[in-house]
C-alpha positions, 0 to 999 in steps of 0.5 A: 668261681665260688669265691667270686660268686660269694664276693658278688653276693656280698657286694651286690646282694642287698642292692639286688634284692631291694631292686628285685623285690620292687620291680616284679610287684610294682613294675613301672610304678616302682620308678616313676621319677626315672621314667619322667627323667627318661621321657624329659631327656628324650623330649629335650633331645628331640626339641634341640635338634629341631631348627626351631627348638635349638635356641629354646633349649639353650635358653632354658638348660645350657649352662656355660661358666661365662654365664652369670652365676644366678642364670647358671644356678637357675638353669642347672636342674634342667641341664641335667636332662639336656643331652650333650650334643657331641654324644649319642643320646642313647648313652644319656637315656641308658645312664638315667634308666639304669642308675636313676632307676636303681637309686629311686628304688633304693633310696627313694625318689626325692633323695635321688633328685637331691643327690643328682642336683648336688652332684650336677651343681658341684660340677657347675660351680667347680668350672667357674673356680677352675677357670679362675685358677687358670690352665697351669694350676693343678685343678685349674681349667683354660679359659676357653672352657668358659664357653663350653656348653655343659649339660647332661646326666653324667655328674649326677649319674656318677654321684648317684652310683657312688652314694647308692653303693655306699648306702648299700655296702657295695664299697668296692663298687663305690671305690671303682667308680671313684677310681675310674673318674680319677683315671678319666682326669688323668688321661683326658684332662677335660672339663667333664672329667674334673666336673665328675671329680667335683661331683664325687667330692660333694657326694662324699661330703653328703655321705660323711654328714649322714655318717656323723648325723647317725653317730651322734643320735640323729641317724638316717635309717636305710629303708626300702619300699619293699621287704627284702625276703628270705634271700636278703636276710641270707645276704645280711647274715653272710655280709654281717650287715656291712651296709651298717658297720662300714658306713656308720649307718644302722644295719638294714632293716628287713 
């Protein structure tokens, strides 16, 4: 048990103290963007389940691979907050509240939105490539997937989970999320699973670019909005500033 507790402290300690230092001091003011995203998702869910609102939500936030590219790109930002009709909305709301909230505290609201949009857009663009390859190609998709409505926060959630974990030295967590997405594709072979892999590839390139940028002297410094306190410094000493060493980024400053 002690070994497990030590591992958990080293894996999630920096994430934990960052979130813990922000929430008691600022409460809901620590995650305004996340709360806005939750409210927007709930509103769009309500509207799309009304007879008068379904077509409106489809027109502004539903993305299909058969749509013109410019229209799909235009709709992609809002599609992130349109819950999938065949899934329970509470799942989307819980994902946004938890993962977006942690990411907003740890990496800031604007970087959270950038990563979320990049991951979602990568999945949207991959669908077109996969359909052009055909169902028999290793990364291809059947032509029927071109008509599938592609909405929801899942690709963004996956991308943010991997990015925030990587930035804070939780490499086992980042790897576990990646392996889970690979397993999903092997088991289901569906559009959503392959889009999640595309999102992971996009976020991986962002992580690589951040590490290279730091290595050549133009580094990104990992900051949070609040001091870490004594617990964070103990975690840093025990973990040897893993977030700095393993990722190519500088040590986290308290």
